[in-house]
N, C-alpha and C positions, 0 to 999 in steps of 0.2 A: 722539871715536870713530875708531879706526884701522880702515881697510878692508883686508882681506887676502883672498887666495884660496888655498885648499888645492888644489894641482894634482897629480893622480896619473895615471899611465898605466894604461889598462885592462889587466887580466890576460890576457884572451883576445886582444884586438886592441891590441897595445902602441902603435900610432901614434894611437889614439884617446885623448883626454885627458878626464878628469873634473875639473870645477872646482866647488868648493864655496866660496861667499863667506862671510865673517864676517857675522854678523847681530846687530843691536842690538834688544833687546826691552824694553818696559816696559808699563805699564798701558794705553797707547794702542794697542799692536800692535807691529809690527816695521818695520825698515828695513834694506835690503841693496842692494848694487850688483851688477848683472849684467855690467858691463863697465867697465874702467879701461884706457884705451889703453896706457899704459906697461907694465902688467902682462900684458895679454892679447895685444897685437900681437907681443910678443917670442916667443910660441909659434908664430908663422907663419914660413915660410921666407923668407930674403932680406929684401927691403924691402916685401914684401906687407903690406897693411893692410886692416882691415875698412872697407868703404865703403858697404854696402847693408843695409838692414833690411827684413824682411817679417814680417807677423803673419798667422796663420790662426786663425779661430775655428771650433770644431767642437762638435757636440752629442754626447751620449752614444752610444756604440756606433759612432761613425765611426772607420774605419781609413784613414789616409792612407798609401797603399802605399809599397813600397820603391822610392825614386827616388834618382837621383844623377847625377853627371857627372864628367868627367875633370879639371876645373880648379878647382872651387869648394870652399873651406873653409867649413864651417858651424859656428857656435856656436849651439846650440839650447837653449832654456829654456822651461819651462812657467810662464807668469806668472799663470795662473788655472786652477784645477781640478787634475786629476790625470791623468797619462798613463802608458801602458806604452810605453816607447821601445825601438826596435830599431835596431841598427847592424850592417850586413853588409858584409864585405869582398868586393867584386865585381871585384877586379883579378886576371885569370887568371894572371899571372906571380908573384903573391904566395904566400908560404908559408902565409898564412892565408886563401887564396881560399875563399869560401863559408862561412867561419866567421862567427859572429855573437855578439852579446851583447845582453841586455835590461837595462833600467833602469826603476825607478819614479821618475818625476819629478813633483813636486807643488809648487804655489805656496807652501804653508806650510812646506816644507823645501827652500828654494831650492838648485838646482844646475844646472849647464850641462854640455853635452857638446860637445867640439870634434871634429867629424867631418872627416877629410881627404878630398881628391879621390879618386874611385874607390870610395868606400864608399857603400852604399845607406843611406838614412835613412827611417824609418817610425815612425808612432805610432798608438796606439789611445786614444780618449777614454774614460776611466773614469767621468767625472762629467757631470752634465747640461750643463755648458758648460766648454769648455777654450779657453784662449788660448795659442797657441804662438808663440814668437818665434824667428826665424832671423836671425842676423847673418852676413853673407856677405863673403868676401874672395876675389878672383879677379883674374886678369890679363886685360886687354881688356874686351870687352863681356860682360855676363851672358848665359849661355844659359838659355833657358827650356825648356819642355816638348819642343819639336821636337828638341833636341839632348841631351836627358837619356836615361838608360836607365831602364827600368821593369821590375821583377821582380815576379812574382805574389806576393802576400802569403802564399799557402799553397803556394808552390813546394815540391814533395816532396823536393827535394835539401836543403832547409834544415831542415825539421821544427821550425819556430819554434812554441813553445807559446803561441799567442795566447790571450787570455782570452775569446775568442768563437769561434763557428763560423759565425756569420751576421752579419758586419759590414755597415755602410752604407759603400758604396764609390763612388768617382767613376766616370764613364764610362771614363776612362783605365785604371783598375784593373780594372774589370769586363771590359774587352776581353781580358784575359789569362786569364779563366776558361774 
């Protein structure tokens, strides 16, 4: 079995990359890879490499709001369930500032999104359980919540067509309402 990734640039946000792995299926199910260092690390600038993995588990109707920072690259994948993924350019000097795109990502049709620094990342859980994987690359120490930006999921400047009007939000995301 040869493992390959189809890598394409997003049409709306050209610095965002969509990665679709090859998958092998038979009567037992399927197998696919979400990461192969030699293929994926070459998408990062300079000598930057992925060094940190995080997983989040969410129940249906959870919306994990628009968060990001100025130095982290994120390779995001839904490994269980189905999500409505949003990526927003939050870089004021960018020609695509406040532009966004949405994606349907689900475990049974694997794909990943490479989100550059300065972009907000958010998702909504469509199924009773969702497991979301973040693979992170950054220079120095990882910044967590205190050094990240947060944008309201329903920010009127964005007009994102979320599949809900009453999501389950974190305290951090509720503070913005």
